[in-house]
Backbone as JSON, one array per atom type, in Angstrom:
{
  "sequence": "MRLAWIDCTDGCAARALVQSIPKQWEVLQSDAANALQAIGERPPHAIVFDYGVTSKANLHLLLTVKRQHPAIPILMVTEEHSEGLAVWAFRARVWNYFAKPVSVLEFNRNLAQLAKFSANQGSERREVERPGNMFPVQPADATGPQAMIERVAEVVQRDYASGLRVDDLARSLNLNRFQFNRLFQRRFGCSFRTYVTRLRIESARRLIREAGAAASLTDISLAVGIQDASYFARMFRQVVGESPSAYKRRMSIAAQSADAARIERPGHDESFRAAQFKRLAENHRSAAVDEIVE",
  "N": [[74.63, 55.2, 18.17], [72.69, 55.26, 15.25], [72.86, 54.08, 11.92], [71.36, 54.16, 8.89], [71.55, 52.09, 6.15], [70.9, 52.17, 2.88], [70.37, 50.02, 0.35], [70.61, 50.41, -2.95], [71.54, 49.04, -5.11], [70.95, 46.69, -6.39], [71.94, 44.34, -5.17], [74.71, 44.73, -5.14], [76.07, 46.11, -3.11], [78.33, 48.31, -1.28], [80.16, 46.43, 0.34], [82.65, 46.22, 1.7], [82.99, 48.81, 2.59], [80.86, 49.09, 4.35], [81.63, 47.25, 6.3], [83.79, 48.56, 7.36], [82.85, 50.56, 8.97], [82.9, 52.46, 11.96], [82.5, 50.99, 15.25], [80.85, 52.38, 16.92], [78.63, 52.98, 15.55], [75.5, 51.62, 14.85], [74.59, 49.67, 12.28], [71.9, 49.71, 10.15], [70.64, 47.84, 7.77], [68.93, 48.0, 4.65], [66.85, 47.31, 1.8], [65.86, 49.14, -1.18], [63.1, 48.94, -1.51], [62.03, 48.57, 1.02], [62.86, 50.74, 2.46], [61.58, 53.17, 3.39], [59.8, 52.23, 5.33], [61.58, 50.99, 7.12], [63.15, 53.17, 8.0], [61.2, 54.72, 9.18], [60.35, 53.09, 11.3], [62.62, 52.75, 12.94], [64.1, 55.45, 13.5], [67.05, 56.76, 12.14], [70.3, 58.22, 12.96], [71.74, 59.06, 10.84], [71.8, 58.62, 7.25], [72.71, 56.43, 4.61], [72.73, 56.32, 1.17], [73.28, 53.87, -1.07], [74.28, 53.52, -4.24], [74.18, 51.81, -7.41], [73.99, 52.0, -10.64], [72.25, 54.9, -11.09], [68.72, 55.6, -11.02], [65.6, 57.16, -12.03], [63.69, 56.36, -10.21], [65.08, 55.47, -7.87], [66.47, 57.78, -7.2], [64.35, 59.44, -6.71], [63.42, 58.23, -4.43], [65.37, 58.96, -2.55], [64.85, 61.74, -2.43], [62.28, 61.65, -1.38], [62.7, 60.54, 1.17], [64.29, 62.58, 2.2], [62.43, 64.63, 2.26], [60.51, 63.65, 4.07], [62.04, 63.25, 6.34], [63.63, 65.65, 7.08], [65.77, 66.63, 8.63], [67.61, 64.64, 9.04], [70.84, 63.77, 8.26], [72.11, 62.92, 5.0], [74.19, 60.69, 3.28], [75.63, 60.0, 0.13], [76.52, 57.38, -1.94], [77.96, 56.21, -4.89], [78.3, 54.31, -7.94], [78.23, 55.57, -10.29], [79.94, 57.72, -12.2], [79.37, 60.64, -12.62], [79.48, 64.01, -13.33], [77.3, 65.66, -13.48], [75.49, 64.29, -11.84], [76.73, 64.64, -9.4], [76.36, 67.4, -9.02], [73.57, 67.4, -8.9], [73.22, 65.99, -6.51], [74.26, 67.74, -4.54], [72.53, 69.87, -4.87], [70.26, 68.65, -3.97], [70.82, 68.72, -1.37], [72.29, 66.77, 0.04], [74.42, 65.47, 2.62], [77.02, 64.71, 1.96], [78.75, 63.57, -1.01], [79.89, 60.66, -2.59], [81.96, 59.07, -4.93], [82.49, 55.81, -6.09], [85.65, 54.08, -6.37], [85.5, 54.41, -2.83], [87.21, 56.35, -0.44], [88.02, 54.94, 2.56], [88.98, 56.24, 4.82], [88.23, 58.94, 4.38], [85.45, 58.64, 4.26], [84.81, 57.66, 6.83], [85.68, 59.82, 8.28], [83.69, 61.65, 7.7], [81.55, 60.37, 8.95], [82.34, 60.69, 11.59], [82.1, 63.45, 11.85], [79.32, 63.63, 11.55], [78.48, 62.23, 13.81], [79.33, 63.94, 15.84], [77.82, 66.2, 15.23], [75.17, 65.21, 15.59], [75.22, 64.6, 18.31], [75.5, 67.14, 19.44], [73.2, 68.34, 18.52], [70.97, 66.96, 19.54], [68.55, 64.46, 20.01], [65.83, 65.05, 20.14], [65.47, 67.14, 18.45], [65.73, 66.39, 15.85], [63.72, 66.23, 14.02], [63.26, 68.64, 12.81], [64.37, 70.98, 10.42], [65.44, 73.77, 10.3], [67.29, 76.78, 10.36], [66.7, 78.35, 12.62], [65.92, 76.51, 14.54], [67.93, 74.77, 15.12], [69.44, 74.37, 17.39], [69.65, 73.14, 20.76], [67.31, 74.46, 23.09], [68.41, 76.72, 25.4], [69.68, 78.74, 28.09], [71.65, 81.62, 27.21], [73.93, 81.87, 28.73], [74.59, 79.31, 29.43], [76.53, 78.08, 28.02], [79.83, 79.04, 26.93], [80.55, 82.09, 25.07], [82.33, 81.55, 22.91], [81.97, 78.79, 22.48], [79.29, 78.78, 21.71], [79.34, 80.15, 19.25], [80.92, 78.41, 17.81], [79.16, 76.31, 17.56], [77.26, 77.49, 15.92], [78.87, 77.79, 13.64], [79.18, 75.14, 12.8], [76.63, 74.54, 11.86], [76.42, 76.43, 9.79], [78.49, 75.62, 8.09], [77.47, 73.23, 7.21], [74.96, 73.86, 6.14], [75.22, 75.99, 4.33], [74.22, 76.41, 1.79], [71.55, 76.82, 2.06], [68.82, 79.02, 3.05], [70.1, 80.71, 5.25], [69.59, 82.76, 8.08], [70.59, 85.59, 9.88], [69.1, 86.61, 12.03], [67.54, 84.38, 12.82], [69.51, 82.54, 13.63], [70.76, 83.98, 15.69], [68.62, 84.25, 17.49], [68.24, 81.6, 18.2], [70.28, 81.23, 19.96], [69.66, 82.85, 22.0], [70.55, 85.45, 21.71], [70.88, 88.9, 20.7], [70.83, 90.53, 17.46], [73.03, 92.25, 17.22], [74.81, 91.35, 19.24], [75.31, 88.76, 18.32], [76.57, 89.25, 15.78], [78.86, 90.61, 16.65], [80.22, 88.64, 18.18], [80.63, 86.73, 16.19], [82.24, 88.1, 14.33], [84.5, 88.5, 15.92], [85.38, 85.87, 16.25], [85.84, 84.83, 13.61], [86.93, 86.85, 12.11], [85.61, 88.25, 10.15], [82.47, 89.42, 8.8], [79.29, 87.72, 9.32], [77.83, 87.53, 6.93], [79.83, 87.91, 4.97], [81.41, 85.66, 5.48], [79.68, 83.49, 4.83], [79.27, 84.05, 2.12], [81.88, 83.73, 1.06], [82.23, 81.03, 1.61], [80.28, 79.89, -0.04], [81.21, 80.69, -2.58], [83.72, 79.46, -2.73], [82.9, 76.8, -2.76], [81.49, 76.85, -5.17], [83.6, 77.24, -6.97], [84.85, 74.74, -6.81], [82.84, 73.05, -7.79], [82.67, 73.99, -10.41], [85.2, 73.26, -11.36], [85.0, 70.47, -11.19], [82.59, 69.73, -12.45], [82.77, 70.82, -14.99], [81.75, 71.19, -18.33], [79.38, 69.99, -17.84], [77.51, 71.13, -16.18], [75.61, 74.11, -15.96], [76.44, 77.57, -15.27], [74.34, 78.74, -13.97], [73.07, 76.53, -12.76], [75.09, 75.84, -10.97], [75.25, 78.14, -9.4], [72.73, 78.04, -8.14], [73.06, 75.64, -6.79], [74.84, 76.25, -4.76], [73.4, 77.96, -3.26], [72.8, 80.57, -4.13], [70.49, 82.54, -5.55], [70.24, 84.55, -7.45], [71.6, 85.14, -10.52], [73.18, 87.25, -11.5], [74.05, 88.46, -9.16], [75.54, 86.34, -8.15], [77.6, 86.22, -10.09], [78.8, 88.7, -9.62], [79.68, 88.5, -6.93], [81.37, 86.3, -7.18], [83.41, 87.32, -8.85], [84.37, 89.25, -7.12], [85.46, 87.76, -5.01], [87.15, 85.83, -6.25], [88.47, 87.15, -8.28], [88.05, 87.1, -10.97], [85.54, 86.64, -13.52], [82.88, 84.17, -13.24], [82.43, 82.82, -15.68], [84.83, 83.27, -17.08], [86.57, 81.96, -15.36], [85.58, 79.36, -15.6], [86.16, 78.83, -18.3], [88.95, 78.88, -18.2], [89.48, 76.73, -16.49], [88.47, 74.71, -18.09], [90.24, 74.71, -20.25], [92.56, 73.96, -18.91], [91.82, 71.39, -18.12], [91.55, 70.13, -20.6], [94.19, 70.2, -21.45], [95.32, 68.51, -19.56], [94.04, 66.14, -20.26], [95.11, 65.75, -22.79], [97.79, 65.33, -22.15], [97.56, 62.97, -20.77], [96.74, 61.18, -22.77], [99.01, 61.11, -24.29], [100.67, 59.6, -22.74], [100.87, 56.39, -22.57], [99.24, 53.86, -20.63], [98.66, 55.38, -18.45], [96.07, 55.67, -17.75], [94.67, 54.43, -15.56], [95.67, 55.63, -13.16], [94.96, 58.23, -13.7], [92.14, 58.07, -13.77], [91.7, 57.33, -11.14], [92.48, 59.66, -9.83], [90.5, 61.38, -10.76], [88.24, 60.19, -9.59], [88.8, 60.63, -6.92], [88.64, 63.4, -6.76], [85.92, 63.77, -7.3], [84.86, 62.69, -5.02], [85.48, 64.49, -3.12], [85.05, 66.46, -0.2], [83.02, 69.02, -0.4], [82.03, 70.96, 1.36], [83.69, 70.89, 3.7], [86.21, 71.39, 2.59], [85.88, 73.92, 1.49], [85.51, 75.43, 3.77], [88.03, 75.1, 4.97], [89.66, 76.57, 3.2], [88.76, 79.24, 3.41], [89.21, 79.84, 6.03], [91.92, 79.71, 6.45]],
  "CA": [[74.31, 55.93, 16.94], [72.14, 54.38, 14.22], [73.13, 54.46, 10.54], [70.56, 53.4, 7.93], [72.26, 51.87, 4.89], [69.88, 51.82, 1.9], [71.01, 49.37, -0.8], [69.91, 50.62, -4.23], [72.52, 48.55, -6.09], [70.56, 45.36, -6.88], [72.79, 43.3, -4.62], [76.16, 45.01, -5.26], [76.38, 47.17, -2.14], [79.75, 48.48, -0.93], [80.29, 45.62, 1.55], [83.88, 46.55, 2.43], [82.78, 50.1, 3.25], [79.97, 48.82, 5.49], [82.4, 46.55, 7.33], [84.78, 49.47, 7.94], [82.18, 51.59, 9.77], [83.25, 52.34, 13.39], [81.55, 50.21, 16.03], [79.9, 53.25, 17.61], [77.45, 53.04, 14.69], [74.71, 50.42, 14.59], [74.21, 49.76, 10.87], [70.6, 49.12, 9.85], [70.64, 47.69, 6.32], [67.62, 47.82, 4.04], [66.82, 47.54, 0.36], [65.09, 50.33, -1.54], [61.66, 48.69, -1.38], [61.61, 48.64, 2.43], [63.6, 51.82, 3.1], [60.72, 54.11, 4.11], [59.29, 51.56, 6.53], [62.69, 50.78, 8.05], [63.54, 54.46, 8.58], [60.11, 55.15, 10.04], [60.27, 52.26, 12.51], [63.78, 53.04, 13.79], [64.74, 56.64, 12.9], [68.5, 56.75, 12.33], [70.97, 59.51, 13.1], [72.24, 59.4, 9.5], [71.37, 57.66, 6.23], [73.58, 56.28, 3.44], [72.14, 55.73, -0.03], [74.33, 53.18, -1.83], [73.77, 53.35, -5.6], [74.96, 51.32, -8.54], [73.59, 52.98, -11.65], [71.06, 55.57, -10.56], [67.51, 55.68, -11.85], [64.67, 58.16, -11.52], [62.97, 55.81, -9.06], [65.85, 55.46, -6.62], [66.75, 59.17, -6.83], [63.11, 59.96, -6.11], [63.36, 57.69, -3.07], [66.2, 59.84, -1.71], [64.13, 63.0, -2.21], [61.15, 61.37, -0.5], [63.25, 60.41, 2.52], [64.72, 63.92, 2.6], [61.23, 65.42, 2.55], [59.85, 63.12, 5.26], [62.96, 63.34, 7.49], [64.51, 66.69, 6.53], [66.93, 66.97, 9.45], [68.55, 63.52, 9.12], [71.84, 63.93, 7.19], [72.18, 61.83, 4.03], [75.39, 60.49, 2.48], [75.31, 59.34, -1.13], [77.64, 56.62, -2.49], [77.5, 55.76, -6.2], [79.26, 53.84, -8.95], [78.04, 56.4, -11.49], [80.87, 58.84, -12.13], [78.76, 61.7, -13.42], [79.58, 65.33, -12.72], [75.93, 66.16, -13.36], [74.9, 63.66, -10.67], [77.32, 65.31, -8.22], [75.65, 68.67, -8.87], [72.21, 67.07, -8.43], [73.3, 65.58, -5.1], [74.43, 68.91, -3.67], [71.29, 70.63, -4.94], [69.31, 67.93, -3.12], [71.27, 68.99, -0.01], [72.87, 65.65, 0.76], [75.54, 65.92, 3.45], [78.21, 64.56, 1.11], [78.61, 62.7, -2.18], [81.1, 59.87, -2.81], [82.0, 58.19, -6.1], [83.3, 54.62, -5.83], [85.95, 53.53, -5.04], [85.42, 55.42, -1.79], [88.25, 56.33, 0.58], [87.48, 54.58, 3.88], [89.38, 57.3, 5.76], [87.38, 60.11, 4.13], [84.08, 58.3, 4.6], [84.68, 57.58, 8.29], [85.81, 61.18, 8.8], [82.36, 62.24, 7.61], [80.73, 59.78, 10.01], [82.74, 61.33, 12.84], [81.46, 64.77, 11.85], [77.89, 63.43, 11.77], [78.28, 61.85, 15.21], [79.48, 65.16, 16.64], [76.65, 67.04, 14.95], [73.99, 64.63, 16.22], [75.36, 64.73, 19.76], [75.25, 68.54, 19.8], [71.85, 68.74, 18.15], [69.97, 66.36, 20.42], [67.61, 63.64, 19.23], [64.5, 65.63, 20.11], [65.4, 68.21, 17.47], [66.1, 65.91, 14.53], [62.63, 66.28, 13.07], [63.15, 69.99, 12.27], [65.59, 71.44, 9.76], [65.44, 75.2, 10.02], [68.37, 77.34, 11.16], [66.23, 78.86, 13.88], [65.63, 75.44, 15.47], [69.02, 73.81, 15.05], [70.17, 74.23, 18.64], [68.83, 72.95, 21.95], [66.95, 75.72, 23.73], [69.03, 76.85, 26.7], [70.11, 80.12, 28.3], [72.88, 81.96, 26.51], [75.1, 81.74, 29.59], [74.83, 77.91, 29.74], [77.8, 77.77, 27.37], [80.56, 80.26, 26.67], [80.34, 82.69, 23.75], [83.12, 80.85, 21.91], [81.31, 77.52, 22.19], [78.06, 79.04, 20.98], [79.66, 80.5, 17.86], [81.38, 77.17, 17.17], [77.95, 75.55, 17.2], [76.72, 78.15, 14.73], [79.75, 77.5, 12.5], [78.88, 73.79, 12.33], [75.4, 74.62, 11.06], [76.72, 77.2, 8.58], [79.32, 74.8, 7.21], [76.64, 72.17, 6.63], [73.76, 74.37, 5.46], [75.49, 77.28, 3.71], [73.46, 76.55, 0.55], [70.15, 77.13, 2.36], [68.59, 80.43, 3.37], [70.44, 81.02, 6.63], [69.28, 84.13, 8.47], [71.26, 86.0, 11.11], [68.12, 86.75, 13.11], [67.17, 83.05, 13.3], [70.64, 81.96, 14.35], [70.93, 84.73, 16.94], [67.51, 83.93, 18.39], [68.47, 80.25, 18.7], [71.27, 81.31, 21.03], [69.2, 83.88, 22.94], [71.35, 86.65, 21.51], [70.32, 89.8, 19.7], [71.6, 90.57, 16.21], [74.3, 92.93, 17.45], [75.68, 90.45, 20.0], [75.71, 87.66, 17.42], [77.54, 89.74, 14.79], [80.1, 90.95, 17.34], [80.89, 87.39, 18.5], [81.05, 86.07, 14.94], [83.36, 88.87, 13.81], [85.66, 88.25, 16.78], [85.87, 84.5, 16.05], [86.25, 84.52, 12.24], [87.62, 87.98, 11.48], [84.78, 88.83, 9.09], [81.05, 89.37, 9.13], [78.6, 86.49, 8.99], [77.47, 87.56, 5.5], [81.05, 87.69, 4.19], [81.82, 84.27, 5.7], [78.82, 82.61, 4.04], [79.54, 84.31, 0.7], [83.14, 83.08, 0.69], [81.99, 79.6, 1.65], [79.54, 79.54, -1.25], [82.03, 80.88, -3.78], [84.74, 78.39, -2.75], [82.21, 75.59, -3.2], [81.2, 77.03, -6.59], [84.84, 76.99, -7.7], [85.07, 73.3, -6.89], [81.85, 72.48, -8.69], [83.07, 74.36, -11.78], [86.35, 72.42, -11.75], [84.62, 69.07, -11.3], [81.49, 69.51, -13.39], [83.15, 71.24, -16.34], [80.64, 71.62, -19.18], [78.2, 69.21, -17.51], [76.56, 71.96, -15.45], [75.66, 75.53, -16.29], [76.75, 78.44, -14.14], [73.09, 78.93, -13.23], [72.92, 75.36, -11.9], [76.09, 75.92, -9.9], [74.82, 79.22, -8.52], [71.62, 77.53, -7.33], [73.57, 74.56, -5.95], [75.53, 76.8, -3.59], [72.47, 78.76, -2.49], [72.65, 81.94, -4.63], [69.4, 82.47, -6.51], [70.39, 85.61, -8.45], [72.8, 84.85, -11.33], [74.02, 88.44, -11.6], [74.7, 88.61, -7.85], [76.55, 85.29, -8.1], [78.74, 86.64, -10.91], [79.45, 89.83, -8.96], [80.38, 88.0, -5.75], [82.46, 85.43, -7.64], [84.5, 88.19, -9.3], [84.92, 89.94, -5.95], [86.23, 86.81, -4.21], [88.14, 85.09, -7.04], [89.25, 88.08, -9.09], [87.63, 86.98, -12.36], [84.14, 86.23, -13.63], [82.74, 82.71, -13.25], [82.57, 82.3, -17.04], [86.26, 83.26, -17.38], [87.16, 80.89, -14.55], [85.16, 78.09, -16.2], [86.94, 78.64, -19.54], [90.33, 78.58, -17.83], [89.5, 75.37, -15.97], [88.24, 73.82, -19.23], [91.51, 74.63, -21.0], [93.48, 73.18, -18.09], [91.39, 69.99, -18.17], [91.88, 69.62, -21.92], [95.64, 69.98, -21.47], [95.58, 67.31, -18.77], [93.6, 65.0, -21.07], [96.09, 65.55, -23.86], [98.99, 64.74, -21.55], [97.25, 61.58, -20.42], [96.71, 60.4, -23.99], [100.38, 60.96, -24.76], [101.41, 58.69, -21.86], [100.14, 55.11, -22.48], [99.3, 53.2, -19.33], [98.39, 56.35, -17.38], [94.63, 55.79, -17.58], [94.18, 54.04, -14.24], [95.97, 56.65, -12.16], [94.17, 59.42, -14.02], [90.78, 57.85, -13.32], [91.7, 57.36, -9.68], [92.51, 61.06, -9.42], [89.17, 61.92, -11.05], [87.31, 59.7, -8.58], [89.11, 61.28, -5.66], [88.1, 64.76, -6.81], [84.48, 63.71, -7.2], [84.5, 62.34, -3.65], [85.94, 65.56, -2.23], [84.03, 67.07, 0.65], [82.96, 70.44, -0.78], [81.82, 71.87, 2.48], [84.86, 70.96, 4.57], [87.31, 72.02, 1.87], [85.6, 75.36, 1.36], [85.77, 76.02, 5.09], [89.47, 75.14, 5.17], [90.28, 77.62, 2.4], [88.46, 80.62, 3.82], [89.69, 80.07, 7.39], [93.39, 79.84, 6.43]],
  "C": [[73.82, 54.94, 15.89], [72.41, 54.96, 12.83], [72.31, 53.58, 9.63], [71.32, 53.32, 6.61], [71.25, 51.34, 3.88], [70.56, 51.31, 0.63], [70.13, 49.54, -2.04], [70.76, 50.08, -5.38], [72.13, 47.24, -6.73], [71.55, 44.29, -6.46], [74.28, 43.53, -4.72], [76.56, 46.15, -4.33], [77.87, 47.18, -1.81], [80.01, 47.76, 0.39], [81.52, 46.02, 2.38], [83.71, 47.86, 3.18], [81.89, 49.92, 4.48], [80.76, 48.2, 6.63], [83.42, 47.47, 8.02], [84.18, 50.5, 8.88], [82.52, 51.39, 11.25], [82.13, 51.7, 14.21], [80.57, 51.08, 16.83], [78.59, 53.37, 16.82], [76.79, 51.67, 14.61], [74.17, 50.56, 13.17], [72.91, 49.0, 10.63], [70.47, 49.03, 8.33], [69.24, 47.4, 5.8], [67.76, 47.96, 2.53], [65.9, 48.73, 0.07], [63.6, 50.14, -1.27], [61.17, 48.87, 0.05], [62.22, 49.82, 3.18], [62.7, 52.72, 3.94], [60.19, 53.49, 5.4], [60.38, 51.4, 7.58], [63.09, 52.07, 8.75], [62.46, 54.96, 9.54], [60.05, 54.39, 11.35], [61.41, 52.55, 13.48], [64.53, 54.24, 13.19], [66.24, 56.66, 13.19], [69.03, 58.15, 12.58], [71.55, 59.97, 11.77], [71.82, 58.28, 8.55], [72.4, 57.64, 5.11], [72.75, 55.66, 2.32], [73.27, 55.19, -0.88], [73.76, 52.84, -3.2], [74.76, 52.59, -6.47], [74.79, 52.35, -9.64], [72.28, 53.59, -11.19], [69.92, 55.54, -11.57], [66.61, 56.75, -11.26], [63.99, 57.66, -10.25], [63.81, 55.88, -7.79], [66.34, 56.86, -6.23], [65.52, 59.8, -6.2], [62.95, 59.45, -4.69], [64.18, 58.56, -2.12], [65.46, 61.14, -1.4], [62.94, 62.8, -1.28], [61.6, 61.25, 0.95], [63.67, 61.77, 3.05], [63.52, 64.78, 2.99], [60.56, 64.96, 3.85], [60.71, 63.26, 6.52], [64.02, 64.4, 7.17], [65.77, 66.96, 7.34], [67.92, 65.82, 9.61], [69.55, 63.65, 7.98], [71.9, 62.69, 6.3], [73.54, 61.85, 3.33], [75.01, 59.69, 1.24], [76.57, 58.69, -1.69], [77.18, 56.04, -3.82], [78.64, 55.27, -7.09], [79.21, 54.7, -10.21], [78.89, 57.65, -11.39], [80.41, 59.96, -13.06], [78.86, 63.02, -12.69], [78.19, 65.93, -12.52], [75.23, 65.58, -12.14], [75.44, 64.29, -9.39], [76.62, 66.63, -7.96], [74.24, 68.42, -8.35], [72.22, 66.75, -6.94], [73.41, 66.78, -4.18], [73.21, 69.81, -3.72], [70.2, 69.98, -4.09], [69.67, 68.06, -1.64], [71.64, 67.73, 0.74], [74.06, 66.18, 1.55], [76.83, 65.83, 2.66], [77.95, 63.5, 0.05], [79.93, 61.99, -2.41], [80.95, 59.03, -4.07], [82.93, 57.03, -5.78], [84.5, 54.57, -6.79], [86.06, 54.64, -4.0], [86.58, 55.24, -0.81], [87.61, 56.04, 1.93], [87.78, 55.68, 4.89], [88.48, 58.51, 5.62], [85.95, 59.83, 4.56], [83.88, 58.29, 6.11], [84.9, 58.94, 8.95], [84.46, 61.89, 8.75], [81.44, 61.67, 8.69], [81.07, 60.39, 11.37], [82.12, 62.72, 12.96], [79.97, 64.65, 12.15], [77.61, 63.05, 13.22], [78.37, 63.07, 16.11], [78.28, 66.06, 16.46], [75.42, 66.53, 15.67], [74.04, 64.76, 17.73], [75.05, 66.15, 20.22], [73.8, 68.92, 19.58], [70.8, 68.2, 19.09], [68.89, 65.66, 19.62], [66.23, 64.28, 19.13], [64.35, 66.71, 19.05], [65.58, 67.7, 16.04], [64.97, 66.06, 13.52], [62.51, 67.65, 12.4], [64.45, 70.39, 11.6], [65.41, 72.89, 9.32], [66.52, 75.81, 10.89], [67.92, 77.83, 12.52], [65.96, 77.79, 14.93], [66.74, 74.41, 15.54], [69.64, 73.51, 16.4], [69.22, 73.93, 19.79], [68.54, 74.28, 22.62], [67.55, 75.74, 25.14], [69.49, 78.29, 26.86], [71.45, 80.37, 27.64], [74.11, 81.77, 27.38], [75.38, 80.29, 29.98], [76.11, 77.42, 29.09], [78.5, 79.09, 27.11], [80.29, 80.78, 25.29], [81.09, 81.96, 22.64], [82.44, 79.55, 21.49], [80.03, 77.73, 21.4], [78.33, 79.34, 19.51], [80.2, 79.28, 17.11], [80.19, 76.32, 16.74], [77.28, 76.17, 15.98], [77.54, 77.78, 13.5], [79.47, 76.12, 11.94], [77.64, 73.79, 11.45], [75.67, 75.33, 9.74], [77.5, 76.35, 7.6], [78.52, 73.69, 6.54], [75.54, 72.72, 5.74], [73.98, 75.7, 4.76], [74.68, 77.49, 2.43], [71.98, 76.85, 0.8], [70.03, 78.59, 2.79], [68.85, 80.75, 4.82], [70.2, 82.5, 6.93], [69.93, 84.43, 9.81], [70.27, 86.05, 12.26], [67.72, 85.4, 13.69], [68.28, 82.42, 14.13], [70.85, 82.66, 15.7], [69.85, 84.36, 17.95], [67.68, 82.53, 18.99], [69.41, 80.23, 19.89], [70.89, 82.34, 22.09], [70.1, 85.11, 22.91], [70.57, 87.59, 20.6], [71.26, 89.86, 18.5], [72.98, 91.19, 16.43], [75.28, 92.01, 18.19], [76.2, 89.32, 19.12], [76.8, 88.12, 16.45], [78.89, 90.05, 15.44], [80.91, 89.69, 17.66], [81.43, 86.7, 17.25], [82.27, 86.77, 14.36], [84.63, 88.59, 14.62], [86.25, 86.87, 16.5], [86.48, 84.3, 14.66], [86.91, 85.68, 11.49], [86.87, 88.59, 10.32], [83.33, 88.73, 9.51], [80.45, 88.02, 8.74], [78.29, 86.42, 7.49], [78.7, 87.29, 4.64], [81.5, 86.24, 4.29], [81.0, 83.33, 4.82], [79.07, 82.8, 2.55], [80.82, 83.62, 0.26], [82.98, 81.57, 0.66], [81.29, 79.14, 0.37], [80.4, 79.65, -2.5], [83.12, 79.82, -3.86], [84.12, 77.07, -3.21], [81.89, 75.66, -4.69], [82.44, 76.77, -7.44], [85.09, 75.5, -7.86], [84.09, 72.63, -7.84], [82.19, 72.8, -10.15], [84.21, 73.46, -12.24], [85.92, 70.98, -12.0], [83.56, 68.83, -12.37], [81.86, 69.87, -14.81], [81.95, 71.73, -17.12], [79.34, 70.93, -18.81], [77.13, 70.04, -16.8], [76.72, 73.42, -15.85], [76.01, 76.33, -15.05], [75.5, 78.72, -13.32], [72.85, 77.77, -12.27], [73.86, 75.44, -10.7], [75.72, 77.0, -8.9], [73.71, 78.75, -7.59], [72.11, 76.46, -6.35], [74.24, 75.07, -4.68], [74.66, 77.81, -2.84], [72.31, 80.21, -2.92], [71.64, 81.92, -5.76], [69.54, 83.45, -7.67], [71.7, 85.43, -9.21], [73.73, 86.06, -11.41], [74.75, 88.7, -10.28], [75.8, 87.57, -7.68], [77.8, 85.7, -8.87], [79.53, 87.76, -10.23], [80.26, 89.37, -7.74], [81.56, 87.11, -6.14], [83.66, 86.27, -8.07], [85.17, 88.86, -8.11], [85.84, 89.02, -5.15], [87.4, 86.21, -4.99], [89.03, 86.01, -7.87], [88.97, 87.97, -10.57], [86.19, 86.48, -12.39], [84.04, 84.71, -13.61], [82.88, 82.11, -14.64], [84.04, 82.24, -17.45], [86.96, 82.14, -16.61], [86.83, 79.53, -15.14], [85.94, 77.8, -17.47], [88.37, 78.23, -19.19], [90.45, 77.16, -17.29], [89.29, 74.35, -17.09], [89.51, 73.61, -20.04], [92.51, 73.77, -20.23], [93.13, 71.7, -18.14], [91.72, 69.36, -19.51], [93.38, 69.34, -22.04], [96.0, 68.72, -20.7], [95.18, 66.06, -19.54], [94.61, 64.69, -22.17], [97.35, 64.9, -23.33], [98.76, 63.28, -21.21], [97.28, 60.69, -21.64], [98.13, 60.13, -24.5], [101.18, 59.98, -23.92], [100.62, 57.4, -21.72], [100.31, 54.51, -21.09], [98.96, 54.11, -18.17], [96.91, 56.41, -17.02], [94.15, 55.49, -16.17], [94.44, 55.1, -13.19], [95.19, 57.92, -12.42], [92.74, 59.26, -13.54], [90.69, 57.89, -11.8], [91.69, 58.79, -9.16], [91.15, 61.71, -9.65], [88.19, 61.49, -9.97], [87.54, 60.41, -7.26], [88.55, 62.69, -5.63], [86.59, 64.75, -6.65], [84.03, 63.43, -5.77], [84.88, 63.41, -2.65], [84.79, 66.16, -1.44], [84.02, 68.57, 0.39], [82.87, 71.34, 0.44], [83.06, 72.03, 3.33], [86.0, 71.68, 3.88], [87.1, 73.51, 1.74], [85.88, 76.07, 2.67], [87.27, 76.15, 5.31], [90.09, 76.31, 4.44], [89.99, 79.0, 2.95], [88.97, 80.91, 5.23], [91.19, 80.27, 7.42], [93.83, 81.29, 6.34]]
}
């Protein structure tokens, strides 16, 4: 497995994190100036963008790589602890976003997920990123129904913010719409549409808690793949039990109370910042899946 590590830090890359990467990964290191050439010459299975302080130029580089190699997953590591940047990252459809200091355990868990995804997907399919082309073409009876739906779930958990279509996913597995929906309902206890909606709303809740006032509800709605603000508000209320604006106000009050408590306890700043960093590094997709499956 090849991992392209793009150093956009001006010489302050996360060396300890690079050294912790499992040996199954061949790490191909490059600076920003040579990134496009390096990726083109030896296409990797995944890409890490390592940022110090981000700039328009190095963020544009990430978008360029994403456009030229849309199916290669991208991880983003940054020293910039900005909630707005976290929202930007998820809107850019990076696989995951990490704020330094990064948990080695969490980071390597993501690499394990990427290795599994790449193995299932097949190298010949990496150049395409559409739900209808995510799976190797094979007869539906080549794998069991349970295994097929698990493969679908992996794609949904990664790409829930994109325009996933039941017909495309069913066709990829040589199933009709009815067969697909029946198998999905049996495995997850709800319809495909309900599953994706819950996944998106759980992710929206996390973005609201982390971004606070830094991102509007419209930005958050778009970040999780819901284009209609009124539909987002309606689904949020249905899943959470209150409107997104009410939830945002409640989270803001809770955050202000936490800030006040921190100020009243001298010497608590370091642990508080560590907790903030940990939340920013949280894997939105995996956590959202965990909550709706429980």
